[in-house]
Phi, psi and omega in degrees: 000321179298321180297318180296317179297319179297318180296315180300318180295320179299316181292323177297321178296318179300318179293322181294332181278351181293127181293156180298332179298323179290323179292316180295328179297331180294337180264358181252118184257020179297334179291351181271351188301314181296322182293318178295325179285329189294311178066337191217125181221168178255130174258137180232117173256113184207137180176199180301326182299337179297332180295319181292329180062029178088359184237147177214124179051044175081002180247140180270122180250011182289169182297330179294344176256013178092003178280182180292308175171165187301325183283356176266012191298326178303318182282313186291326180270357179065037181280130181292158181298324180292314181293319180301313181293313184295332182280314193261329182297322178292339182269349184279094181216068188282074187291348176277350183299129180222103183302320180300319180292316180301312182295321179297322178297315178298316182295316179296331178284352182090010179281145184252348178210161183226137178229123182238150180289097177287327173208115177266192187293342178281357173083355183281133183260129178273017182224167180282118182222145175267355185281336180204147177274002179273069185213167187299330183280320186266332191251354184235160176286348183290312174051044173230138181280098184297320181294320179295315181298319179289319181297319180292322181287324176299318178298320180293321186264002175078031176250134176292141185241142178208168180233143166277139177215120179275100189270338183252315182269120178209104185287339182272310187268328191246303190300323185260021168081014180293324179233149172291165178302317181296315180293324179295317179295327175295321178297316178300315179301317180292319176302314180297316179302320180292314181296324184275348185245335191251004188231030178069211180290123176254107189274333182224132168248103185261081177292161180216146179048056179297154178270179181270000179280104185291328179296315179297311182296317181294326177298317180291319177296320179296325179294322176298313181300323182290313187271331179221075186299341180265000179289144176266130187250130180286145181294345180285006164302331181246156173295148182298334181285347177288125182303145183304324182293345180258001180271077191303322187251009180278122181270328180218153179275119175271113183289161175306148185308138173062027186245131168267129180298151183286351180206174180297134182273146179252003178227160179301126186216156178216145172237145177252140187223141175270160174271345172218205183291311192271156174273304177282167182302132176226124187287344185244008183268107181249016183275063184285136171286149181281167175300320179297318178306312185291317179296319176300313184296320177301315180294317181293324175300311181298321180295335179254013174076037186233133171285149177248123175252101188266129190269146165235150179234086184303156181279174183299336181277349179101021180257131164290134191293148179305321180296323178291315180298317180301314181292319180295322178296319179295315177299319180298320178294322177294317180294329182299330180252344183240006186301332179300335180278352182245301183298131176066011181280160172247163183297170176308138178289347176245147185271056174192170174240200190222164181302330183272343182154225187207170182246147160239171184218147172212116181055242185261016183239133169262144175243118179267115178268098186270103184266339178228121190265137170224124187293344180287355175125156179255117188241141176213152177244173172098354180245126185273127175105150180275136178294154176275338183193149173219144182196162175285128183297329182279354180279111182296335179273347180051048177298131186291140172260146180290136182231135172241154183218132177256105185295335181285326183252355184056039178257128178246138179229130178253124178284135183227160177289173184295326184246142180290132174300328179220107185294342180281314180188103175270124181260125176252121176273129180239110185263147177237153179287332180235188178302145176289126183245121179267140175286117183295342181260008182297142180245146177181181178218169177269125181261341191246125184224175171228152176232113186287354179276346183236169174298146181276074184246334179219096187259006177269133179291140169288116187303329183276352187264350183086174185292131178285130180285137175274143180290164179300138183296145175241123180266145178081162177216000000 
């Protein structure tokens, strides 16, 4: 009991020392502008667990086998902290790692920010820290500060940089009794101070699996505000059961993993998605999503007001996988000609989508993301007024498409050729002379969903089957 009282008092003192500037920053959301415009970022899960590749003593513990995911192998296989460290730290020597190459891959894909696991649930730190010797500099033969190299390269190439940090769940330092709660929180505080002070601009603090202790979470959030007032803070600083109104330092809602919201979001939100089952590297996971899957999901996220943080899981040598690079290059080529429909866009002006796909909006232009093509025309309701012009966004000449409008029903129809210019997602820009006006009485439903239990290969609902149920949310990754 004395230890708990001492800890509570320590945290209260920390909160009392937070300057008013940090508190006022919490009510100013101007630091969110770049994040809202970005829409698309790269998530990187990489650490000691990458060496195992999802397997331990001949058994596969990856998500494709029903496990939590490859990076959970320490927990799922019941590996002791001593054995885990003694086995994997001597092997962590990713000499192929090239920060310049990684950042260039993200940039070519059209991604505007990068978030990497600086410390995942296994407690291992990918950065130079004095708080624990369980880090890349002290415990491995690699002895290079991965977080520093990436942060510096992101700054050079114009990509916003951020870190994932598992602040509550730590199987090495906390869960298995290596440190008392008080000592563990001191370590977290020191880690945060290092990350927020030694790596230049820190644009995102992507906390994960937060606890229900608001004093603890608020202390950590306040420290971010103090040292990096422009950093964007993930809602997973807090447990999901903590009401939104009590998440004082959360800037955006992190949706359950791999989930598209069932409707248009009214608050800043982000979803994280894998390219296959697992987050961390898994040697046997071949359930790759197609290029079309990823482009569709990116468009649907934007249409519902959600940023997409798309994951890669580099191998033990430090390589982003060829399958990941191939998909990212394809997405990048699509974004190069269609990015105006994603970057800086706002959600659909109507709270539903259409059999053919969904809408995004920017100023006086609607962008129709046509995911399913029908040559008889692309039709939508709910927008008042006839457009002044419509054209394929990827058409450099912007040749006008014929448009008809029914003023009684507010139905607009765009005439299109027999074949889709882009079978993955053809974007039609529909311009208006004035502000886009939505009919408040417009009716419609959502046709497009995702199911995280299956491969993301067919996300359109069968209209005759009724609404597809979403699986129970899973917090943390």
